C-alpha positions as CSV (number, residue, x, y, z in Angstrom):
1,M,-17.8,12.3,-5.1
2,K,-15.4,11.8,-7.7
3,L,-11.6,12.9,-7.1
4,D,-9.7,14.0,-9.9
5,P,-5.9,13.0,-9.2
6,E,-4.9,15.9,-11.4
7,R,-6.5,18.3,-8.8
8,V,-5.9,16.8,-5.4
9,A,-3.2,15.3,-3.2
10,L,-3.4,14.8,0.5
11,V,-1.3,17.0,2.8
12,V,-0.3,16.0,5.9
13,I,1.1,18.1,8.6
14,D,3.4,17.0,11.4
15,P,3.1,12.9,11.5
16,Q,6.0,13.0,13.5
17,I,6.6,10.9,17.3
18,D,7.0,14.4,19.0
19,F,3.2,14.6,17.9
20,L,1.8,11.4,17.5
21,S,3.3,8.9,20.1
22,P,3.8,8.6,24.4
23,K,7.4,8.8,23.3
24,G,7.1,12.5,22.1
25,I,7.7,15.6,23.7
26,A,4.0,17.0,23.3
27,W,2.4,13.9,24.1
28,G,1.1,15.1,27.8
29,A,-0.3,17.9,25.9
30,V,-2.2,16.3,22.6
31,G,-2.1,12.6,23.6
32,E,-5.6,12.3,24.6
33,S,-6.8,14.1,21.5
34,V,-4.3,11.9,19.4
35,K,-5.8,8.6,21.3
36,Q,-9.5,10.0,20.9
37,N,-9.8,10.5,17.1
38,N,-7.4,7.3,16.7
39,T,-5.0,9.9,14.6
40,V,-2.3,7.5,13.8
41,P,-4.6,4.7,12.5
42,N,-6.7,6.9,10.6
43,L,-3.4,8.9,9.0
44,L,-2.4,5.7,7.9
45,R,-5.9,5.1,6.0
46,L,-5.4,7.9,4.2
47,F,-1.7,7.3,3.3
48,K,-2.9,3.7,1.9
49,A,-6.2,5.4,0.3
50,A,-4.5,7.7,-1.4
51,K,-2.0,5.4,-2.8
52,G,-4.8,3.0,-4.1
53,A,-6.3,5.7,-5.9
54,G,-3.6,7.3,-7.1
55,I,-3.3,10.6,-5.2
56,P,0.1,12.1,-4.5
57,V,1.6,12.3,-0.9
58,V,2.9,15.5,0.6
59,V,4.2,15.4,3.7
60,S,5.6,18.9,5.6
61,P,7.5,18.0,8.7
62,H,8.0,20.4,11.5
63,Y,11.8,21.0,12.4
64,Y,13.6,23.3,14.4
65,Y,17.3,24.0,13.9
66,P,19.4,25.9,16.0
67,T,19.0,29.2,14.2
68,D,15.5,29.1,15.2
69,H,16.2,29.4,18.7
70,Q,17.9,32.5,18.3
71,W,13.7,34.0,17.4
72,E,13.2,37.1,19.5
73,F,8.9,36.6,19.2
74,G,6.6,33.7,19.6
75,G,3.9,32.6,21.8
76,P,3.9,30.1,24.5
77,G,4.0,27.1,22.2
78,E,7.2,27.9,19.6
79,H,8.7,28.7,23.1
80,F,7.5,25.3,24.6
81,M,9.0,23.7,21.4
82,H,12.0,25.7,21.7
83,D,12.8,24.8,25.4
84,S,12.3,21.1,25.8
85,G,14.5,20.1,21.9
86,M,10.9,19.4,20.3
87,F,11.5,18.8,16.5
88,A,15.3,19.6,17.0
89,R,17.4,18.6,14.1
90,P,21.4,19.9,13.9
91,S,20.9,21.7,10.4
92,A,18.9,21.3,7.3
93,Y,21.5,19.3,5.5
94,D,22.5,16.8,8.3
95,M,20.4,13.9,9.0
96,K,22.3,12.9,12.4
97,G,20.2,11.5,15.2
98,F,17.2,12.0,12.9
99,E,16.9,8.2,13.1
100,G,14.1,7.2,15.8
101,S,14.3,11.1,17.5
102,G,11.2,13.3,18.3
103,A,11.4,14.9,14.7
104,D,11.5,11.7,13.0
105,F,8.1,9.8,11.2
106,M,6.2,7.6,13.4
107,P,7.3,4.2,12.6
108,E,4.0,2.8,11.2
109,Y,4.1,5.3,8.3
110,K,7.6,3.9,7.0
111,P,6.9,1.1,5.3
112,L,4.9,3.3,2.8
113,H,8.1,4.2,1.5
114,L,8.7,8.2,2.7
115,R,11.5,9.4,1.4
116,W,13.4,12.7,3.0
117,Q,13.8,15.7,0.8
118,D,16.2,18.5,1.5
119,H,13.9,21.1,0.9
120,H,12.1,20.5,4.1
121,C,9.2,18.2,2.8
122,L,9.2,14.9,1.8
123,A,7.8,13.1,-1.3
124,A,6.0,9.6,-0.6
125,Q,7.3,8.0,-3.0
126,D,5.6,5.4,-5.3
127,F,2.5,6.7,-4.7
128,S,1.5,7.6,-7.7
129,A,3.5,8.3,-10.3
130,R,3.8,11.7,-9.9
131,K,6.4,13.2,-7.2
132,A,6.2,15.9,-5.0
133,T,8.3,18.0,-5.3
134,M,9.0,21.9,-4.3
């Protein structure tokens, strides 16, 4: 199969410490699966392959802001994430405390020049001539 870079992108959701690292809040629930599926190295392979093929990469991280804790609905997963501080951020416009937090990106992916955008989305710069924007 041949992919047309003009019609394809790699979309990655939540490649963050809280999900993918033994240091993360969700590790007790998802860690075994992350290890068995080699998720962290496989995502790294996908990022590198997309870069090599000139395919745009879009990363959609998961964050919770203070206003999200006012939700009056949600299942056990949402309540766990809120109550534990998973993906916690002070605001959409404040990077204070982000570096190295559970909301931060896995260190393995940082050399790939993931760049924060203010639109709850990352654009992986230098992956292609086109940048992912919202």
